[in-house]
BAKELUM-830487 format. One record per residue: residue number from 0; x, y, z of N, C-alpha, C in turn. Coordinates in nm, 4 decimals. Atoms other than C-alpha are relative to their C-alpha. Example, Ala and Ser with C-alpha at 12.3 -4.5 7.8 and 13.67 -1.06 7.14 Angstrom:
# residues 2
+-------+----------+----------+----------+----------+----------+----------+----------+----------+----------+
! selum !     n.c1 !     n.c2 !     n.c3 !    ca.c1 !    ca.c2 !    ca.c3 !     c.c1 !     c.c2 !     c.c3 !
+-------+----------+----------+----------+----------+----------+----------+----------+----------+----------+
!     0 !   0.0890 !  -0.1190 !   0.0000 !   1.2300 !  -0.4500 !   0.7800 !   0.0900 !   0.1200 !   0.0000 !
!     1 !  -0.0820 !  -0.1190 !  -0.0060 !   1.3670 !  -0.1060 !   0.7140 !  -0.0770 !   0.1090 !   0.0730 !
+-------+----------+----------+----------+----------+----------+----------+----------+----------+----------+
END
This chain:
# residues 133
+-------+----------+----------+----------+----------+----------+----------+----------+----------+----------+
! selum !     n.c1 !     n.c2 !     n.c3 !    ca.c1 !    ca.c2 !    ca.c3 !     c.c1 !     c.c2 !     c.c3 !
+-------+----------+----------+----------+----------+----------+----------+----------+----------+----------+
!     0 !  -0.1356 !   0.0187 !   0.0526 !  11.6834 !   8.4929 !   9.0122 !   0.0274 !   0.0942 !  -0.1119 !
!     1 !  -0.0203 !  -0.0815 !   0.1240 !  11.6363 !   8.6756 !   8.6835 !   0.0018 !   0.1463 !   0.0340 !
!     2 !   0.0016 !  -0.1379 !  -0.0414 !  11.5469 !   8.9962 !   8.8593 !   0.1352 !   0.0504 !   0.0643 !
!     3 !  -0.1183 !  -0.0311 !  -0.0722 !  11.8596 !   8.9840 !   9.0736 !   0.1316 !  -0.0101 !  -0.0843 !
!     4 !  -0.1259 !   0.0309 !   0.0716 !  12.1134 !   8.8482 !   8.8222 !  -0.0206 !   0.0093 !  -0.1592 !
!     5 !   0.0230 !  -0.0160 !   0.1442 !  11.9576 !   8.9163 !   8.4752 !   0.0226 !  -0.1289 !  -0.0773 !
!     6 !  -0.0195 !   0.1136 !   0.0869 !  12.0796 !   8.6904 !   8.1992 !   0.1353 !  -0.0619 !   0.0238 !
!     7 !  -0.1268 !   0.0624 !  -0.0299 !  12.4020 !   8.5868 !   8.3740 !  -0.0096 !  -0.1557 !  -0.0085 !
!     8 !   0.0083 !   0.1417 !  -0.0035 !  12.2688 !   8.2354 !   8.3880 !  -0.1430 !  -0.0439 !  -0.0534 !
!     9 !   0.1262 !   0.0542 !   0.0447 !  11.9945 !   8.0224 !   8.2293 !  -0.0639 !  -0.0640 !   0.1147 !
!    10 !   0.0755 !   0.0429 !  -0.1243 !  11.7348 !   7.9486 !   8.4967 !  -0.1282 !  -0.0630 !  -0.0445 !
!    11 !   0.1313 !   0.0694 !   0.0264 !  11.4438 !   7.7001 !   8.4828 !  -0.0413 !  -0.0535 !   0.1296 !
!    12 !   0.0588 !   0.0625 !  -0.1182 !  11.2157 !   7.6060 !   8.7668 !  -0.0794 !  -0.1248 !  -0.0289 !
!    13 !   0.0719 !   0.1207 !   0.0061 !  11.0869 !   7.2646 !   8.8155 !  -0.0225 !  -0.0624 !   0.1398 !
!    14 !   0.0261 !   0.0637 !  -0.1342 !  10.9449 !   7.0444 !   9.0923 !  -0.0269 !  -0.1472 !  -0.0288 !
!    15 !   0.0242 !   0.1392 !   0.0015 !  10.8639 !   6.6917 !   9.1758 !  -0.1348 !  -0.0259 !  -0.0719 !
!    16 !   0.1297 !   0.0090 !   0.0601 !  10.5037 !   6.7505 !   9.0739 !  -0.0332 !   0.1257 !  -0.0896 !
!    17 !   0.0366 !  -0.1171 !   0.0797 !  10.3418 !   6.9812 !   8.8168 !  -0.1314 !   0.0520 !   0.0637 !
!    18 !   0.1118 !  -0.0705 !  -0.0513 !  10.1100 !   7.2169 !   8.9937 !  -0.0559 !   0.1107 !  -0.0923 !
!    19 !   0.0262 !  -0.1053 !   0.1096 !  10.0996 !   7.4479 !   8.6893 !  -0.0254 !   0.1407 !   0.0641 !
!    20 !   0.0284 !  -0.1346 !  -0.0584 !   9.9413 !   7.7487 !   8.8803 !   0.0879 !   0.0213 !   0.1189 !
!    21 !  -0.0767 !  -0.0343 !  -0.1087 !  10.1671 !   7.9279 !   9.1096 !  -0.0899 !   0.0502 !   0.1140 !
!    22 !   0.0749 !  -0.0356 !  -0.1229 !  10.0274 !   7.9717 !   9.4662 !  -0.0276 !   0.1479 !   0.0059 !
!    23 !   0.0283 !  -0.1448 !  -0.0091 !   9.8533 !   8.3105 !   9.5024 !   0.0640 !   0.0711 !   0.1107 !
!    24 !  -0.0808 !  -0.0666 !  -0.1069 !  10.0340 !   8.3833 !   9.8298 !   0.1431 !   0.0227 !  -0.0480 !
!    25 !  -0.1331 !  -0.0173 !   0.0512 !  10.3668 !   8.3288 !   9.6507 !   0.0034 !   0.1196 !  -0.0979 !
!    26 !   0.0071 !  -0.1150 !   0.0891 !  10.2553 !   8.5721 !   9.3843 !  -0.0029 !   0.1285 !   0.0787 !
!    27 !   0.0180 !  -0.1263 !  -0.0716 !  10.1506 !   8.8341 !   9.6368 !   0.1363 !   0.0423 !   0.0814 !
!    28 !  -0.1203 !  -0.0357 !  -0.0758 !  10.4731 !   8.8158 !   9.8524 !   0.1146 !   0.0410 !  -0.0947 !
!    29 !  -0.1038 !  -0.0327 !   0.0971 !  10.6971 !   8.8255 !   9.5437 !  -0.0294 !   0.1319 !  -0.0644 !
!    30 !   0.0428 !  -0.1274 !   0.0596 !  10.5029 !   9.1172 !   9.3983 !   0.0492 !   0.1157 !   0.0875 !
!    31 !  -0.0430 !  -0.1045 !  -0.0971 !  10.6032 !   9.3127 !   9.7145 !   0.1458 !   0.0408 !  -0.0387 !
!    32 !  -0.1484 !  -0.0290 !   0.0385 !  10.9742 !   9.2952 !   9.5837 !   0.0066 !   0.0392 !  -0.1544 !
!    33 !  -0.0095 !  -0.0321 !   0.1415 !  10.8742 !   9.3692 !   9.2208 !   0.0207 !  -0.1206 !  -0.0834 !
!    34 !  -0.0177 !   0.1146 !   0.0752 !  10.8954 !   9.0116 !   9.1149 !  -0.1382 !  -0.0512 !  -0.0505 !
!    35 !   0.1325 !   0.0408 !   0.0615 !  10.6130 !   8.9088 !   8.8716 !  -0.0027 !  -0.1503 !  -0.0131 !
!    36 !   0.0186 !   0.1444 !   0.0099 !  10.5037 !   8.5483 !   8.9218 !  -0.1422 !  -0.0395 !  -0.0616 !
!    37 !   0.1349 !   0.0397 !   0.0415 !  10.1430 !   8.5655 !   8.8038 !  -0.0107 !  -0.0756 !  -0.1297 !
!    38 !  -0.0014 !   0.0678 !   0.1283 !  10.2251 !   8.4369 !   8.4571 !   0.0956 !  -0.1234 !   0.0027 !
!    39 !  -0.0897 !   0.1092 !  -0.0130 !  10.4836 !   8.1898 !   8.5799 !  -0.0777 !  -0.1323 !   0.0138 !
!    40 !   0.0555 !   0.1304 !  -0.0085 !  10.3999 !   7.8224 !   8.5411 !   0.1044 !  -0.1023 !   0.0408 !
!    41 !  -0.0911 !   0.0969 !  -0.0441 !  10.5646 !   7.5418 !   8.7206 !  -0.0157 !  -0.1330 !  -0.0803 !
!    42 !  -0.0024 !   0.1201 !   0.0736 !  10.6538 !   7.2118 !   8.5565 !   0.0778 !  -0.1102 !   0.0802 !
!    43 !  -0.0685 !   0.1153 !  -0.0602 !  10.7791 !   6.8676 !   8.6696 !   0.1362 !  -0.0152 !  -0.0653 !
!    44 !  -0.1316 !   0.0352 !   0.0669 !  11.1329 !   6.7393 !   8.6014 !  -0.0225 !  -0.0772 !  -0.1266 !
!    45 !   0.0295 !   0.0774 !   0.1202 !  10.9751 !   6.4983 !   8.3504 !  -0.0419 !   0.0937 !  -0.1129 !
!    46 !   0.0495 !  -0.0983 !   0.1038 !  10.7992 !   6.7798 !   8.1640 !   0.1137 !   0.0833 !  -0.0486 !
!    47 !  -0.1183 !  -0.0732 !   0.0572 !  11.1226 !   6.9724 !   8.1463 !   0.0682 !  -0.0797 !  -0.1040 !
!    48 !  -0.0744 !   0.0857 !   0.0936 !  11.2893 !   6.6818 !   7.9749 !  -0.0828 !  -0.0159 !  -0.1288 !
!    49 !   0.0919 !   0.0128 !   0.1184 !  10.9815 !   6.6269 !   7.7434 !   0.0047 !   0.1255 !  -0.0828 !
!    50 !   0.0043 !  -0.1242 !   0.0751 !  10.9975 !   6.9950 !   7.6393 !   0.1336 !   0.0431 !  -0.0378 !
!    51 !  -0.1305 !  -0.0214 !   0.0621 !  11.3632 !   6.9793 !   7.5482 !   0.1064 !   0.0481 !   0.0974 !
!    52 !  -0.0994 !  -0.0389 !  -0.0939 !  11.5386 !   7.0851 !   7.8687 !   0.0761 !  -0.1187 !   0.0574 !
!    53 !  -0.0794 !   0.1157 !  -0.0419 !  11.8072 !   6.8218 !   7.9054 !   0.0699 !   0.0402 !   0.1334 !
!    54 !  -0.0584 !  -0.0356 !  -0.1321 !  11.9123 !   6.8204 !   8.2714 !   0.1532 !  -0.0022 !  -0.0109 !
!    55 !  -0.1451 !   0.0026 !  -0.0031 !  12.2700 !   6.7480 !   8.1680 !   0.0631 !   0.1309 !  -0.0565 !
!    56 !  -0.0503 !  -0.1314 !   0.0520 !  12.2975 !   7.1012 !   8.0140 !   0.0116 !   0.0976 !   0.1195 !
!    57 !  -0.0118 !  -0.0885 !  -0.1221 !  12.2673 !   7.2547 !   8.3657 !   0.1242 !  -0.0278 !   0.0806 !
!    58 !  -0.1240 !   0.0161 !  -0.0899 !  12.5609 !   7.3139 !   8.6054 !  -0.0435 !  -0.0273 !   0.1458 !
!    59 !   0.0443 !   0.0050 !  -0.1404 !  12.3515 !   7.3322 !   8.9230 !  -0.1549 !  -0.0213 !   0.0067 !
!    60 !   0.1421 !   0.0129 !  -0.0397 !  12.0171 !   7.2150 !   9.0626 !  -0.0077 !   0.0362 !   0.1380 !
!    61 !   0.0227 !  -0.0306 !  -0.1356 !  11.8955 !   7.3806 !   9.3679 !  -0.1413 !  -0.0643 !   0.0465 !
!    62 !   0.1225 !   0.0658 !  -0.0470 !  11.6388 !   7.1635 !   9.5561 !  -0.0460 !   0.0618 !   0.1283 !
!    63 !   0.0512 !  -0.0731 !  -0.1186 !  11.4109 !   7.3260 !   9.8068 !  -0.0815 !  -0.0899 !   0.0922 !
!    64 !   0.0637 !   0.0942 !  -0.0880 !  11.2605 !   7.0096 !   9.9531 !   0.0785 !  -0.1299 !  -0.0110 !
!    65 !  -0.0672 !   0.1321 !   0.0160 !  11.3906 !   6.6588 !  10.0357 !  -0.0461 !  -0.0785 !  -0.1165 !
!    66 !   0.0528 !   0.0797 !   0.1137 !  11.1610 !   6.5112 !   9.7758 !   0.0658 !   0.0511 !  -0.1310 !
!    67 !  -0.0653 !  -0.0396 !   0.1170 !  11.3005 !   6.7335 !   9.5039 !   0.1528 !  -0.0276 !  -0.0123 !
!    68 !  -0.1352 !   0.0381 !  -0.0047 !  11.6555 !   6.6669 !   9.6140 !   0.0165 !  -0.1582 !  -0.0453 !
!    69 !  -0.0038 !   0.1347 !   0.0374 !  11.5907 !   6.2932 !   9.5846 !  -0.0195 !  -0.0286 !  -0.1473 !
!    70 !   0.0277 !   0.0137 !   0.1451 !  11.4363 !   6.3268 !   9.2408 !   0.1143 !   0.0543 !  -0.0810 !
!    71 !  -0.1149 !  -0.0555 !   0.0803 !  11.7219 !   6.5465 !   9.1133 !   0.1165 !  -0.0995 !   0.0033 !
!    72 !  -0.1120 !   0.1010 !  -0.0066 !  11.9767 !   6.2921 !   9.2438 !  -0.0247 !  -0.1160 !  -0.0872 !
!    73 !   0.0385 !   0.1041 !   0.0812 !  11.7891 !   6.0169 !   9.0753 !   0.0091 !   0.0177 !  -0.1544 !
!    74 !   0.0063 !  -0.0283 !   0.1505 !  11.7420 !   6.1887 !   8.7345 !   0.1371 !   0.0362 !  -0.0496 !
!    75 !  -0.1361 !  -0.0479 !   0.0501 !  12.1080 !   6.3140 !   8.7248 !   0.1098 !  -0.0933 !   0.0382 !
!    76 !  -0.1040 !   0.0901 !  -0.0430 !  12.2925 !   6.0084 !   8.8484 !   0.1121 !  -0.0303 !  -0.1013 !
!    77 !  -0.0947 !   0.0218 !   0.1137 !  12.4661 !   5.9789 !   8.5031 !   0.0639 !   0.1273 !  -0.0468 !
!    78 !  -0.0515 !  -0.1198 !   0.0515 !  12.5369 !   6.3434 !   8.4635 !   0.0881 !   0.0696 !   0.1115 !
!    79 !  -0.0888 !  -0.0690 !  -0.0891 !  12.8049 !   6.5669 !   8.6147 !  -0.0512 !   0.1384 !   0.0232 !
!    80 !   0.0487 !  -0.1328 !  -0.0371 !  12.6256 !   6.8604 !   8.7806 !  -0.0181 !  -0.0043 !   0.1559 !
!    81 !   0.0113 !  -0.0077 !  -0.1497 !  12.6014 !   6.9878 !   9.1371 !  -0.1445 !   0.0187 !   0.0335 !
!    82 !   0.1398 !  -0.0131 !  -0.0540 !  12.2841 !   6.9535 !   9.3379 !   0.0209 !   0.0531 !   0.1468 !
!    83 !   0.0016 !  -0.0582 !  -0.1291 !  12.2414 !   7.1717 !   9.6406 !  -0.1338 !  -0.0050 !   0.0571 !
!    84 !   0.1249 !   0.0023 !  -0.0675 !  11.9705 !   7.1268 !   9.9010 !  -0.0042 !   0.1244 !   0.0878 !
!    85 !   0.0161 !  -0.1181 !  -0.0883 !  11.8486 !   7.4528 !  10.0581 !  -0.1243 !  -0.0267 !   0.0817 !
!    86 !   0.1159 !   0.0273 !  -0.0784 !  11.6170 !   7.3669 !  10.3485 !  -0.0772 !   0.1317 !   0.0235 !
!    87 !   0.0855 !  -0.1188 !  -0.0088 !  11.3485 !   7.6339 !  10.3146 !  -0.1341 !  -0.0326 !   0.0599 !
!    88 !   0.1301 !   0.0110 !  -0.0632 !  11.0344 !   7.6680 !  10.5263 !  -0.1060 !  -0.0258 !  -0.1144 !
!    89 !   0.1127 !   0.0146 !   0.0872 !  10.7343 !   7.5199 !  10.3436 !  -0.1199 !   0.0612 !   0.0553 !
!    90 !   0.1037 !  -0.0843 !  -0.0669 !  10.4721 !   7.7803 !  10.4052 !  -0.1485 !  -0.0508 !  -0.0211 !
!    91 !   0.1328 !   0.0521 !   0.0326 !  10.1756 !   7.5805 !  10.2586 !  -0.0634 !  -0.0577 !   0.1281 !
!    92 !   0.0671 !   0.0467 !  -0.1143 !   9.9259 !   7.5146 !  10.5289 !   0.0284 !   0.0722 !   0.1315 !
!    93 !  -0.0304 !  -0.0788 !  -0.1249 !  10.0777 !   7.7559 !  10.7801 !  -0.0896 !   0.1169 !   0.0099 !
!    94 !   0.0739 !  -0.1285 !  -0.0316 !   9.8772 !   8.0367 !  10.9432 !  -0.1499 !  -0.0218 !  -0.0093 !
!    95 !   0.1463 !   0.0083 !   0.0006 !   9.5158 !   8.0700 !  11.0257 !  -0.0709 !   0.1194 !  -0.0787 !
!    96 !   0.0592 !  -0.1145 !   0.0667 !   9.4516 !   8.4173 !  10.8859 !   0.0808 !   0.0333 !  -0.1259 !
!    97 !  -0.0703 !  -0.0407 !   0.1211 !   9.5495 !   8.5772 !  10.5589 !   0.1373 !   0.0577 !   0.0340 !
!    98 !  -0.1185 !  -0.0658 !  -0.0386 !   9.8075 !   8.7916 !  10.7282 !   0.1099 !  -0.0965 !   0.0545 !
!    99 !  -0.0910 !   0.1087 !  -0.0569 !   9.9607 !   8.4898 !  10.9138 !   0.0573 !  -0.0883 !  -0.1145 !
!   100 !  -0.0499 !   0.0748 !   0.1152 !   9.9798 !   8.3031 !  10.5812 !   0.0999 !   0.0792 !  -0.0840 !
!   101 !  -0.0942 !  -0.0859 !   0.0667 !  10.1484 !   8.5919 !  10.4144 !   0.1319 !   0.0129 !   0.0715 !
!   102 !  -0.1250 !  -0.0055 !  -0.0787 !  10.3975 !   8.6172 !  10.6949 !   0.0860 !  -0.1247 !  -0.0240 !
!   103 !  -0.0718 !   0.1241 !   0.0236 !  10.4895 !   8.2498 !  10.6473 !   0.0617 !  -0.0027 !  -0.1423 !
!   104 !  -0.0484 !  -0.0122 !   0.1354 !  10.5277 !   8.3033 !  10.2720 !   0.1168 !   0.1029 !  -0.0147 !
!   105 !  -0.1055 !  -0.1073 !  -0.0018 !  10.7416 !   8.6193 !  10.3314 !   0.1202 !  -0.0685 !   0.0590 !
!   106 !  -0.1159 !   0.0593 !  -0.0607 !  10.9697 !   8.4142 !  10.5554 !   0.0684 !  -0.0981 !  -0.0953 !
!   107 !  -0.0538 !   0.0866 !   0.1000 !  11.0110 !   8.1481 !  10.2878 !   0.0734 !   0.0765 !  -0.1148 !
!   108 !  -0.0487 !  -0.0840 !   0.1049 !  11.0715 !   8.4146 !  10.0237 !   0.1308 !   0.0608 !   0.0443 !
!   109 !  -0.1219 !  -0.0614 !  -0.0561 !  11.3318 !   8.5867 !  10.2422 !   0.1087 !  -0.1040 !   0.0224 !
!   110 !  -0.1035 !   0.1099 !  -0.0211 !  11.5113 !   8.2521 !  10.3147 !   0.0611 !  -0.0285 !  -0.1398 !
!   111 !  -0.0533 !   0.0233 !   0.1353 !  11.5421 !   8.1908 !   9.9388 !   0.0857 !   0.1060 !  -0.0388 !
!   112 !  -0.0757 !  -0.1200 !   0.0385 !  11.6630 !   8.5432 !   9.8743 !   0.1368 !   0.0019 !   0.0732 !
!   113 !  -0.1215 !   0.0010 !  -0.0812 !  11.9252 !   8.5121 !  10.1533 !   0.0975 !  -0.1107 !  -0.0534 !
!   114 !  -0.0811 !   0.1139 !   0.0603 !  12.0481 !   8.1775 !  10.0048 !   0.0618 !   0.0352 !  -0.1276 !
!   115 !  -0.0470 !  -0.0447 !   0.1285 !  12.0803 !   8.3285 !   9.6660 !   0.1097 !   0.0991 !   0.0119 !
!   116 !  -0.1074 !  -0.0950 !  -0.0280 !  12.2808 !   8.6186 !   9.7987 !   0.1238 !  -0.0649 !   0.0476 !
!   117 !  -0.1092 !   0.0767 !  -0.0540 !  12.5035 !   8.3809 !   9.9892 !   0.0733 !  -0.0795 !  -0.1061 !
!   118 !  -0.0514 !   0.0877 !   0.0987 !  12.5489 !   8.1547 !   9.6913 !   0.0576 !   0.0715 !  -0.1196 !
!   119 !  -0.0303 !  -0.0645 !   0.1249 !  12.5636 !   8.3939 !   9.4001 !   0.0595 !   0.1431 !   0.0047 !
!   120 !  -0.0552 !  -0.1333 !  -0.0216 !  12.6721 !   8.7205 !   9.5515 !  -0.1083 !   0.1077 !  -0.0153 !
!   121 !   0.0893 !  -0.1157 !   0.0117 !  12.5172 !   9.0722 !   9.5315 !  -0.0596 !   0.0033 !  -0.1407 !
!   122 !   0.0717 !  -0.0004 !   0.1301 !  12.2596 !   9.1347 !   9.2576 !   0.0828 !   0.0779 !  -0.1014 !
!   123 !  -0.0537 !  -0.0706 !   0.1032 !  12.3787 !   9.2460 !   8.9221 !  -0.0781 !   0.1298 !  -0.0264 !
!   124 !   0.0770 !  -0.1319 !   0.0120 !  12.2934 !   9.6139 !   8.8692 !  -0.0738 !   0.0061 !  -0.1411 !
!   125 !   0.0636 !   0.0041 !   0.1392 !  12.2157 !   9.5545 !   8.4919 !   0.0163 !  -0.1394 !  -0.0512 !
!   126 !  -0.0127 !   0.1303 !   0.0602 !  12.1558 !   9.2428 !   8.2938 !   0.1382 !  -0.0101 !  -0.0706 !
!   127 !  -0.1310 !   0.0246 !   0.0500 !  12.4723 !   9.0780 !   8.1719 !   0.0229 !   0.0384 !  -0.1444 !
!   128 !  -0.0118 !  -0.0332 !   0.1442 !  12.3920 !   9.1501 !   7.8041 !  -0.0199 !   0.1455 !  -0.0217 !
!   129 !   0.0079 !  -0.1339 !   0.0165 !  12.3593 !   9.5208 !   7.8728 !   0.1325 !   0.0669 !   0.0095 !
!   130 !  -0.1305 !  -0.0596 !  -0.0161 !  12.6753 !   9.7207 !   7.7938 !   0.0029 !   0.1085 !   0.0967 !
!   131 !  -0.0061 !  -0.1172 !  -0.0938 !  12.7915 !   9.9632 !   8.0567 !  -0.0125 !   0.1339 !  -0.0683 !
!   132 !   0.0245 !  -0.1260 !   0.0630 !  12.6949 !  10.3226 !   8.0050 !   0.1277 !   0.0849 !  -0.0078 !
+-------+----------+----------+----------+----------+----------+----------+----------+----------+----------+
END
């Protein structure tokens, strides 16, 4: 999101569970597009709130699984914000070989990218805080 749209929006990723380490296959397929995930850490919705990210300050939550959609709806039932569910292929556990696993992860990555383009439009050429030349 940040690579495509810069600082146009405040973005925070969270999930139902805290896995902390990002899956190596995710890191590999995102690196193919120049997206650096190796230092990224995931957190749970609860940790977000504990660390000061109040869910009511967000305008939109994008859920990528039915479980995260349910959790987002439960946690935000008293807040006015939009929750969208994007049914994306869960690549974990798919594929027998490394190349087959990477193909599944690429499919998920490309589904997310297509959804972002459909929802938010073409990528910003420069971050929003960069003045035009």
